[in-house]
C-alpha positions as a LaTeX table, in Angstrom:
\begin{tabular}{lrrr}
\hline
Residue & $x$ (\AA) & $y$ (\AA) & $z$ (\AA) \\
\hline
Met1 & $-128.31$ & 195.25 & 171.37 \\
Ala2 & $-127.41$ & 198.88 & 172.22 \\
Met3 & $-125.71$ & 197.82 & 175.45 \\
Arg4 & $-123.61$ & 195.33 & 173.53 \\
Ala5 & $-122.46$ & 198.07 & 171.13 \\
Val6 & $-121.56$ & 200.34 & 174.05 \\
Ala7 & $-119.61$ & 197.55 & 175.74 \\
Leu8 & $-117.76$ & 196.75 & 172.52 \\
Ala9 & $-116.89$ & 200.43 & 172.02 \\
Ala10 & $-115.57$ & 200.61 & 175.59 \\
Leu11 & $-113.41$ & 197.53 & 175.06 \\
Thr12 & $-111.92$ & 198.78 & 171.82 \\
His13 & $-111.15$ & 202.28 & 173.10 \\
Val14 & $-107.50$ & 202.53 & 174.18 \\
Thr15 & $-106.34$ & 205.73 & 175.88 \\
Asp16 & $-103.05$ & 207.48 & 175.20 \\
Ala17 & $-101.84$ & 206.54 & 178.68 \\
Val18 & $-102.23$ & 202.84 & 177.97 \\
Lys19 & $-100.32$ & 203.28 & 174.71 \\
Gly20 & $-97.49$ & 205.09 & 176.52 \\
Gly21 & $-98.62$ & 208.70 & 176.09 \\
Pro22 & $-99.65$ & 211.15 & 178.80 \\
Val23 & $-102.72$ & 210.59 & 180.94 \\
Met24 & $-105.88$ & 212.07 & 179.39 \\
Ser25 & $-103.95$ & 213.11 & 176.26 \\
Gly26 & $-102.05$ & 215.76 & 178.23 \\
Ala27 & $-105.02$ & 217.36 & 180.01 \\
Asp28 & $-103.86$ & 219.21 & 183.13 \\
Val29 & $-105.59$ & 217.29 & 185.95 \\
Val30 & $-104.81$ & 220.04 & 188.48 \\
Ala31 & $-106.35$ & 222.81 & 186.36 \\
Tyr32 & $-109.57$ & 220.78 & 186.25 \\
Phe33 & $-110.19$ & 221.58 & 189.94 \\
Ser34 & $-110.26$ & 225.35 & 189.38 \\
Met35 & $-112.28$ & 225.40 & 186.16 \\
Lys36 & $-115.76$ & 226.83 & 185.77 \\
Pro37 & $-118.45$ & 224.65 & 184.15 \\
Glu38 & $-118.23$ & 226.61 & 180.89 \\
Asp39 & $-114.42$ & 226.32 & 180.64 \\
Glu40 & $-112.75$ & 223.88 & 178.29 \\
Gly41 & $-109.98$ & 221.67 & 179.64 \\
Leu42 & $-106.39$ & 222.85 & 179.55 \\
Ile43 & $-104.15$ & 220.63 & 177.45 \\
Ala44 & $-100.38$ & 220.81 & 177.88 \\
Ser45 & $-98.64$ & 220.94 & 174.51 \\
Asp46 & $-95.58$ & 219.04 & 175.72 \\
Asn47 & $-93.98$ & 217.43 & 178.78 \\
Thr48 & $-92.08$ & 220.53 & 179.98 \\
Tyr49 & $-94.01$ & 220.35 & 183.28 \\
Ser50 & $-94.59$ & 216.65 & 183.80 \\
Gln51 & $-94.75$ & 214.28 & 186.73 \\
Glu52 & $-94.73$ & 210.50 & 186.81 \\
Tyr53 & $-96.93$ & 208.64 & 189.24 \\
Gly54 & $-97.94$ & 205.00 & 189.34 \\
Gly55 & $-96.19$ & 204.31 & 186.05 \\
Tyr56 & $-98.14$ & 207.03 & 184.23 \\
Glu57 & $-96.98$ & 210.40 & 182.93 \\
Phe58 & $-99.06$ & 213.49 & 183.76 \\
Trp59 & $-98.57$ & 216.76 & 181.88 \\
Phe60 & $-99.30$ & 220.25 & 183.25 \\
Val61 & $-99.63$ & 223.69 & 181.68 \\
Asn62 & $-97.35$ & 225.36 & 184.25 \\
Glu63 & $-94.84$ & 224.67 & 187.03 \\
Glu64 & $-97.33$ & 225.60 & 189.78 \\
Asn65 & $-99.78$ & 222.87 & 188.74 \\
Ser66 & $-96.96$ & 220.36 & 188.36 \\
Gln67 & $-95.79$ & 221.06 & 191.93 \\
Lys68 & $-99.33$ & 220.87 & 193.33 \\
Phe69 & $-99.67$ & 217.42 & 191.80 \\
Ala70 & $-96.25$ & 216.34 & 193.12 \\
Ala71 & $-97.26$ & 217.35 & 196.65 \\
Asn72 & $-100.47$ & 215.28 & 196.65 \\
Pro73 & $-100.91$ & 213.15 & 193.50 \\
Thr74 & $-103.72$ & 210.98 & 194.82 \\
Tyr75 & $-105.89$ & 214.08 & 195.32 \\
Tyr76 & $-105.67$ & 214.93 & 191.62 \\
Met77 & $-105.76$ & 211.42 & 190.13 \\
Pro78 & $-108.70$ & 210.74 & 187.81 \\
Met79 & $-111.16$ & 208.55 & 189.71 \\
Trp80 & $-111.69$ & 204.87 & 188.96 \\
Gly81 & $-108.68$ & 204.68 & 186.64 \\
Gly82 & $-110.62$ & 206.47 & 183.93 \\
Phe83 & $-107.54$ & 207.21 & 181.89 \\
\hline
\end{tabular}
């Protein structure tokens, strides 16, 4: 029964990216690679530093992270399409 509830929750959860918003609600996927375990994620407040890849929009907190992503987007992509 618990597995069924988990599966149902997973099916009904729709991410912002699927609805047309930024991947991971604007979390900077490049900043994630330099964070310490105790750090909280960095969320970009707008699309000032954004990149599009694979039909999705990625937001970044600064130009440096945006350019790092542009140079090698597959390195920074969330694994298994988890967005």
